Backbone as a printed PyTorch tensor [residue, N CA C, xyz], in Angstrom:
tensor([[[106.8940,  68.3810, 116.7140],
         [105.3790,  68.8250, 117.6210],
         [105.1160,  66.9680, 117.9650]],

        [[104.6540,  67.0080, 119.1820],
         [104.4290,  65.5960, 119.7160],
         [103.3190,  65.3540, 119.4980]],

        [[102.7830,  63.9260, 119.2800],
         [101.5680,  63.6440, 118.8240],
         [100.0790,  64.1800, 119.8460]],

        [[100.2510,  64.3600, 121.1150],
         [ 99.2070,  65.1540, 122.0010],
         [ 99.0410,  66.6630, 120.8370]],

        [[100.0790,  67.1880, 121.3200],
         [ 99.8280,  68.8000, 120.3650],
         [ 99.1720,  68.4660, 118.7970]],

        [[ 99.5640,  67.5040, 118.2320],
         [ 99.0710,  66.7720, 116.5800],
         [ 97.2330,  66.8400, 116.9540]],

        [[ 97.2810,  65.5190, 117.8880],
         [ 95.9670,  64.8620, 118.0750],
         [ 95.0250,  66.2570, 118.9880]],

        [[ 95.5200,  67.4840, 119.5180],
         [ 95.2890,  68.2490, 120.1640],
         [ 94.0940,  69.3820, 118.7450]],

        [[ 95.4970,  69.8560, 118.3820],
         [ 94.7530,  70.7880, 116.9900],
         [ 93.9600,  69.8670, 115.9200]],

        [[ 94.0380,  68.7470, 115.7820],
         [ 93.1920,  68.0890, 114.7660],
         [ 91.2930,  68.0570, 115.4800]],

        [[ 91.5190,  67.7790, 117.3860],
         [ 90.5950,  67.8400, 117.8900],
         [ 89.7070,  69.1570, 118.1500]],

        [[ 90.6070,  70.1560, 118.1010],
         [ 90.1110,  71.3900, 118.1160],
         [ 89.8680,  72.1420, 116.1970]],

        [[ 90.4270,  71.6530, 115.3830],
         [ 90.0420,  71.8230, 113.7820],
         [ 88.6540,  71.2170, 113.9140]],

        [[ 88.4460,  69.9430, 113.9140],
         [ 87.0730,  68.9520, 114.0710],
         [ 85.9540,  70.0060, 115.2180]],

        [[ 86.2170,  70.7650, 115.6590],
         [ 85.2220,  70.5430, 117.1570],
         [ 84.6980,  72.1060, 116.2130]],

        [[ 86.2920,  72.9740, 115.5650],
         [ 85.5580,  73.8630, 115.3220],
         [ 84.8440,  74.1110, 113.9390]],

        [[ 85.1240,  72.9250, 113.1040],
         [ 84.7150,  72.6460, 112.1780],
         [ 82.5020,  72.1470, 112.3820]],

        [[ 82.5160,  71.6230, 113.4610],
         [ 81.3060,  71.1150, 113.1340],
         [ 80.8090,  71.9050, 114.2330]],

        [[ 81.0730,  72.5110, 115.1190],
         [ 79.9030,  73.9010, 115.8160],
         [ 80.2110,  75.8400, 115.1920]],

        [[ 81.5490,  75.9770, 114.7690],
         [ 81.7470,  77.1650, 114.2190],
         [ 81.0770,  77.6520, 112.7290]],

        [[ 81.3260,  76.3880, 112.0160],
         [ 81.1910,  76.5580, 110.4980],
         [ 79.6040,  76.8970, 110.2550]],

        [[ 78.2150,  75.7190, 110.8360],
         [ 77.3050,  76.2980, 110.9350],
         [ 76.6690,  78.0070, 110.5250]],

        [[ 77.5350,  78.5400, 111.7600],
         [ 77.2000,  79.8540, 111.7680],
         [ 77.9490,  81.1800, 111.1760]],

        [[ 78.4800,  80.8280, 110.0470],
         [ 79.0140,  81.1230, 109.0420],
         [ 77.9960,  82.1280, 108.2770]],

        [[ 76.6470,  81.1740, 107.6040],
         [ 75.8270,  82.1830, 107.0950],
         [ 75.2570,  83.1280, 107.5910]],

        [[ 75.3110,  83.0080, 109.1890],
         [ 74.4020,  83.9310, 109.9530],
         [ 75.5280,  85.4660, 110.0400]],

        [[ 76.6260,  84.6740, 109.6950],
         [ 77.5680,  85.9910, 110.4510],
         [ 77.6140,  87.3140, 108.7190]],

        [[ 77.2980,  86.5970, 107.4460],
         [ 77.5810,  87.7540, 106.8670],
         [ 76.5230,  89.0180, 106.9380]],

        [[ 75.2030,  89.0010, 106.9140],
         [ 74.2300,  89.6420, 107.0550],
         [ 74.6130,  90.4950, 108.0490]],

        [[ 74.9980,  90.5390, 109.5260],
         [ 75.5720,  91.1580, 110.3690],
         [ 76.6950,  92.0760, 109.9870]],

        [[ 77.8690,  91.1790, 108.9160],
         [ 78.8700,  92.0900, 108.8810],
         [ 78.5740,  92.8340, 107.6340]],

        [[ 77.9810,  92.6830, 106.8800],
         [ 77.3370,  93.0840, 105.6800],
         [ 76.8450,  94.5710, 106.8310]],

        [[ 75.8070,  94.5200, 107.3330],
         [ 75.0840,  95.5440, 108.3320],
         [ 76.1000,  96.3650, 109.0070]],

        [[ 77.4400,  95.7360, 109.2070],
         [ 78.0350,  96.4110, 109.8860],
         [ 79.5650,  97.6060, 108.8060]],

        [[ 79.6550,  97.0220, 107.9030],
         [ 80.0140,  97.5880, 106.9040],
         [ 79.3180,  98.2270, 105.7430]],

        [[ 78.1780,  98.0330, 105.3120],
         [ 77.6040,  98.2040, 104.2310],
         [ 78.7270,  97.9460, 102.5250]],

        [[ 79.1870,  97.1230, 102.7300],
         [ 80.2080,  96.8170, 101.7380],
         [ 80.8980,  95.1640, 101.6130]],

        [[ 79.8480,  94.5170, 100.3220],
         [ 79.8230,  93.2200, 100.3280],
         [ 81.7330,  92.3780, 100.3670]],

        [[ 82.6630,  93.2800,  99.6620],
         [ 83.6560,  92.9890, 100.1420],
         [ 84.3030,  92.8530, 101.1770]],

        [[ 84.3340,  94.2200, 102.3150],
         [ 84.0300,  94.2840, 103.6430],
         [ 83.7890,  93.4660, 104.1340]],

        [[ 82.7540,  92.9510, 104.1590],
         [ 81.8510,  92.2530, 104.9530],
         [ 82.4590,  90.8810, 104.8280]],

        [[ 82.6950,  90.0780, 104.0230],
         [ 83.8230,  88.8920, 103.4410],
         [ 84.7210,  89.3070, 104.0320]],

        [[ 85.6770,  89.8500, 104.0730],
         [ 86.8850,  90.2040, 104.7120],
         [ 87.0820,  90.0920, 106.2670]],

        [[ 85.3410,  90.7440, 106.7340],
         [ 84.9720,  90.9330, 108.0730],
         [ 84.6970,  89.5070, 108.4060]],

        [[ 84.0850,  88.3530, 108.1430],
         [ 83.7380,  87.0760, 108.2750],
         [ 84.8790,  86.2650, 108.5230]],

        [[ 85.5730,  86.7630, 107.4910],
         [ 86.8820,  86.0130, 107.5640],
         [ 88.1490,  85.9710, 108.3860]],

        [[ 88.1170,  87.3560, 108.7170],
         [ 88.4940,  87.8710, 109.8920],
         [ 88.4700,  87.3830, 111.1340]],

        [[ 86.6060,  87.2600, 111.5520],
         [ 86.0750,  87.0800, 113.1160],
         [ 86.3670,  85.2170, 112.7640]],

        [[ 86.5860,  84.3570, 111.4390],
         [ 86.9290,  83.2060, 112.0510],
         [ 88.4790,  82.9160, 112.0690]],

        [[ 89.7260,  83.6760, 111.5030],
         [ 90.4710,  83.6310, 112.1300],
         [ 90.7360,  83.4340, 113.6550]],

        [[ 90.5650,  84.7490, 113.7970],
         [ 90.1980,  84.9670, 115.7380],
         [ 89.6690,  83.9190, 116.3780]],

        [[ 88.2690,  83.4950, 115.6500],
         [ 87.9870,  82.2480, 116.4500],
         [ 88.9470,  81.2830, 116.7320]],

        [[ 89.2340,  80.6400, 115.4000],
         [ 90.3350,  79.7470, 115.4680],
         [ 91.1960,  79.8010, 116.5100]],

        [[ 92.0670,  80.9160, 116.3990],
         [ 93.1670,  81.3550, 117.2200],
         [ 92.8300,  81.4790, 118.4320]],

        [[ 91.4750,  81.7530, 119.1880],
         [ 90.8750,  81.7990, 120.5010],
         [ 89.8750,  80.6810, 120.7830]],

        [[ 89.8140,  79.8230, 120.0440],
         [ 88.6820,  78.8840, 120.4010],
         [ 89.1150,  78.2010, 121.8610]],

        [[ 90.1460,  77.9310, 122.0770],
         [ 90.9120,  77.3120, 123.6580],
         [ 89.8150,  78.2620, 124.2390]],

        [[ 89.5280,  79.7390, 124.4120],
         [ 89.2820,  80.2940, 125.3850],
         [ 87.8540,  79.9690, 125.2380]],

        [[ 87.0740,  79.6070, 124.1130],
         [ 85.5000,  79.6470, 124.3160],
         [ 85.4210,  78.4140, 125.6740]],

        [[ 84.1920,  78.6880, 126.5300],
         [ 83.6870,  77.9690, 127.4330],
         [ 82.6150,  76.9860, 126.8250]],

        [[ 82.6200,  75.6480, 127.0950],
         [ 81.3810,  74.8690, 126.7320],
         [ 80.4030,  75.0440, 127.4850]],

        [[ 79.2950,  74.6450, 126.4860],
         [ 78.0480,  75.2380, 127.4910],
         [ 77.9890,  76.9840, 127.4110]],

        [[ 78.3910,  77.4840, 127.0550],
         [ 78.2040,  78.9960, 126.6100],
         [ 77.6930,  79.7580, 125.9280]],

        [[ 77.2360,  80.8270, 125.4330],
         [ 76.2460,  80.9320, 123.6290],
         [ 77.2380,  81.0430, 122.9210]],

        [[ 77.7750,  80.3490, 121.8690],
         [ 78.5520,  80.1690, 120.7920],
         [ 78.6180,  81.3590, 119.6980]],

        [[ 77.5110,  81.1990, 119.6520],
         [ 76.4040,  82.2640, 118.3520],
         [ 76.6820,  84.0210, 119.0940]],

        [[ 76.4880,  83.9710, 120.3120],
         [ 77.4000,  85.0150, 120.8260],
         [ 78.2970,  85.7830, 121.2080]],

        [[ 79.3600,  84.4200, 121.6380],
         [ 80.6750,  84.5380, 121.3630],
         [ 81.1840,  85.2140, 119.7260]],

        [[ 80.8290,  84.7260, 119.1030],
         [ 81.0320,  84.7620, 117.7780],
         [ 81.0240,  86.3490, 117.1680]],

        [[ 79.4070,  86.5470, 117.5090],
         [ 78.8220,  87.8980, 116.8960],
         [ 79.9410,  88.9660, 117.9920]],

        [[ 80.3270,  88.6150, 119.0420],
         [ 81.3960,  89.8310, 119.9490],
         [ 82.2830,  89.7980, 119.3520]],

        [[ 82.8460,  88.6880, 118.8590],
         [ 84.4820,  88.6560, 118.1620],
         [ 83.5460,  89.6210, 116.8210]],

        [[ 82.9880,  89.6200, 116.0900],
         [ 83.2780,  90.1180, 115.1090],
         [ 83.2600,  91.7950, 115.0380]],

        [[ 81.8740,  91.6740, 115.8750],
         [ 81.6060,  93.3820, 116.3310],
         [ 83.1370,  94.0050, 116.9930]],

        [[ 83.6560,  93.4150, 117.8960],
         [ 85.0340,  93.6350, 118.0630],
         [ 85.9640,  93.7190, 117.2470]],

        [[ 86.0130,  93.0900, 116.0960],
         [ 86.9020,  93.3420, 114.9640],
         [ 86.3840,  94.3840, 114.3470]],

        [[ 85.0380,  94.6810, 113.9030],
         [ 84.8490,  95.4110, 113.3790],
         [ 85.3540,  97.2380, 113.6210]],

        [[ 84.8210,  97.0240, 115.1660],
         [ 84.9440,  98.2890, 115.7840],
         [ 87.1140,  98.2830, 115.7870]],

        [[ 87.2890,  97.5490, 115.4770],
         [ 88.8270,  97.5790, 115.7510],
         [ 89.8100,  97.9690, 114.1260]],

        [[ 88.9740,  97.5730, 113.1490],
         [ 89.2670,  98.1330, 112.0470],
         [ 89.0210,  99.8390, 111.9230]],

        [[ 87.6330,  99.7380, 112.4020],
         [ 87.1710, 101.0210, 112.1910],
         [ 87.9250, 102.1770, 112.9070]],

        [[ 88.5330, 101.8860, 114.0030],
         [ 89.3410, 102.7660, 114.5890],
         [ 90.7220, 102.7220, 113.7870]],

        [[ 91.0210, 101.9970, 113.4900],
         [ 92.8350, 101.9160, 112.6190],
         [ 92.4190, 102.7820, 111.5040]],

        [[ 91.3890, 102.6210, 110.6100],
         [ 91.0010, 103.6220, 109.4230],
         [ 90.9480, 105.1840, 109.8530]],

        [[ 90.4970, 105.4200, 111.2330],
         [ 90.2880, 106.6730, 111.5230],
         [ 91.3810, 107.5370, 111.8800]],

        [[ 92.4300, 106.0770, 112.1530],
         [ 94.0780, 106.5540, 112.1010],
         [ 94.6750, 107.1920, 111.0690]],

        [[ 94.1080, 106.6920, 110.2020],
         [ 95.2670, 106.9100, 108.9150],
         [ 94.5650, 108.0500, 108.3590]],

        [[ 95.5360, 108.7730, 107.5920],
         [ 95.1260, 109.8330, 107.0230],
         [ 94.1800, 110.1710, 105.9210]],

        [[ 93.5950, 110.7340, 105.6320],
         [ 92.4440, 110.6630, 104.5260],
         [ 93.2360, 111.4790, 103.1620]],

        [[ 94.2010, 110.9200, 102.5400],
         [ 94.6820, 111.3210, 101.4370],
         [ 94.5250, 110.9730,  99.9970]],

        [[ 93.1830, 110.6590,  99.6820],
         [ 92.4760, 110.1280,  98.6730],
         [ 92.3100, 111.1350,  97.8550]],

        [[ 91.2290, 111.9700,  97.7970],
         [ 90.7390, 112.9480,  96.8500],
         [ 91.8400, 114.2960,  96.8250]],

        [[ 92.3300, 114.4790,  98.1430],
         [ 93.4850, 115.5030,  98.7430],
         [ 94.2560, 115.3370,  97.6000]],

        [[ 95.3790, 114.0570,  97.8080],
         [ 96.4870, 113.4110,  97.0890],
         [ 96.1710, 113.6920,  95.9980]],

        [[ 94.8930, 112.9420,  94.9050],
         [ 94.1510, 112.7030,  93.7210],
         [ 94.5370, 114.6430,  93.0300]],

        [[ 93.8810, 115.2360,  93.4910],
         [ 93.7040, 116.6240,  93.2260],
         [ 95.0120, 117.4050,  92.9970]],

        [[ 95.6920, 116.7240,  94.0510],
         [ 96.8740, 117.8080,  93.7150],
         [ 97.9820, 117.6180,  93.1890]],

        [[ 98.2980, 116.3390,  93.1860],
         [ 99.6780, 115.2840,  92.8440],
         [ 98.9300, 114.8300,  91.5250]],

        [[ 98.3480, 114.5920,  91.1280],
         [ 97.3820, 113.8130,  89.8310],
         [ 96.9140, 114.6230,  88.9350]],

        [[ 96.4190, 115.3970,  89.1800],
         [ 95.5230, 116.9690,  88.2230],
         [ 96.6120, 117.7750,  88.2400]],

        [[ 97.0780, 118.4890,  89.2920],
         [ 97.8870, 119.5500,  89.6120],
         [ 97.2220, 120.7440,  90.0870]],

        [[ 96.3660, 120.7320,  90.7600],
         [ 95.4430, 121.8200,  91.4580],
         [ 96.2690, 122.2200,  92.2800]],

        [[ 96.7260, 123.5540,  92.3640],
         [ 96.9560, 124.2100,  93.3810],
         [ 96.7010, 124.1060,  94.9140]],

        [[ 97.4490, 123.6710,  96.0670],
         [ 96.5290, 123.7150,  97.5740],
         [ 95.9050, 124.6070,  98.0980]],

        [[ 95.4750, 125.5940,  97.5390],
         [ 94.4640, 126.6470,  98.0350],
         [ 93.2140, 126.0320,  97.3190]],

        [[ 93.1370, 125.8160,  95.9360],
         [ 92.2830, 125.1310,  94.9610],
         [ 91.3080, 124.0730,  95.6410]],

        [[ 92.5330, 122.9520,  96.0500],
         [ 91.8710, 121.5780,  96.5750],
         [ 91.1260, 122.0290,  97.8340]],

        [[ 92.1580, 123.2450,  98.7800],
         [ 90.8380, 123.4500, 100.0040],
         [ 89.6850, 124.2180, 100.0410]],

        [[ 89.5240, 124.9310,  98.5520],
         [ 88.4300, 125.2820,  98.6710],
         [ 87.3430, 124.0490,  98.1860]],

        [[ 88.2680, 123.5710,  97.1450],
         [ 87.1940, 122.3390,  96.6980],
         [ 86.5330, 121.1250,  98.0260]],

        [[ 87.5230, 120.7320,  98.6770],
         [ 86.8970, 120.3340,  99.5560],
         [ 86.5620, 120.7080, 100.8670]],

        [[ 86.2940, 122.2220, 101.1180],
         [ 86.1040, 122.9820, 101.6510],
         [ 86.6810, 122.7070, 103.4490]],

        [[ 87.8610, 122.1910, 103.1960],
         [ 89.0020, 122.3680, 104.7320],
         [ 89.7860, 123.4260, 104.4350]],

        [[ 90.0820, 123.6390, 105.9650],
         [ 91.5140, 125.1460, 105.7240],
         [ 92.4970, 124.7230, 104.9820]],

        [[ 93.4490, 125.6900, 104.1710],
         [ 94.9050, 125.4920, 103.7140],
         [ 95.7530, 124.3440, 104.3110]],

        [[ 95.6220, 124.7610, 105.6860],
         [ 96.7390, 124.2510, 106.6250],
         [ 96.6950, 122.7250, 106.3890]],

        [[ 95.4340, 122.1350, 106.8790],
         [ 94.7070, 120.9490, 106.6110],
         [ 95.1490, 119.9190, 105.5700]],

        [[ 94.6450, 120.7540, 104.3050],
         [ 95.0430, 120.4350, 102.8570],
         [ 96.8730, 119.8110, 102.7570]],

        [[ 97.4200, 120.9180, 103.4310],
         [ 98.8890, 120.8820, 103.1710],
         [ 99.3200, 119.5700, 104.2400]],

        [[ 98.7960, 119.5330, 105.7000],
         [ 99.3910, 118.4550, 106.2040],
         [ 98.8560, 117.1290, 105.7070]],

        [[ 97.8750, 117.0900, 105.3360],
         [ 97.3270, 115.9770, 104.6790],
         [ 97.9830, 115.5480, 103.6230]],

        [[ 98.2640, 116.5150, 102.5380],
         [ 99.2350, 115.6930, 101.6690],
         [100.6110, 115.5430, 102.0390]],

        [[101.0760, 115.9780, 102.8700],
         [102.3040, 116.0020, 103.3800],
         [102.6580, 114.2770, 104.2110]],

        [[101.2150, 113.8510, 104.8230],
         [101.5310, 112.9510, 105.3980],
         [101.0870, 111.8560, 104.4610]],

        [[ 99.9980, 112.0240, 103.5430],
         [ 99.6880, 111.7930, 102.2480],
         [101.3680, 110.7890, 101.3820]],

        [[101.8590, 111.6370, 101.1900],
         [102.9410, 111.2740, 100.3930],
         [104.3710, 110.5550, 100.8450]],

        [[104.2560, 110.6220, 102.4200],
         [105.0110, 110.0110, 103.4030],
         [104.6420, 108.5340, 103.3370]]])
């Protein structure tokens, strides 16, 4: 690694610490409002800071840093929410059928979902 690259990385780290770190306390309440869970809020702030660090070279000095951070956080939250939506929800279905031993039909009735949906969710959950 060349000296200019090292200096550039050091400058970037110093700039982030000086400009971004003070906003971290303001990000947590927003993250909590988005997630409604303390642990998830902390994870969201951390992920936001990672993305901020990686993309800091794209930030235009003189523009609203606070708004940029909040946009990164909101986009990160939306992406995480969409990802969770694509994952099969096999939690209680899987537990009832495979741990408790309920037949598929009873699981479907307990969760008020069709039998075919129960069977496909269990199949995806097991995979």
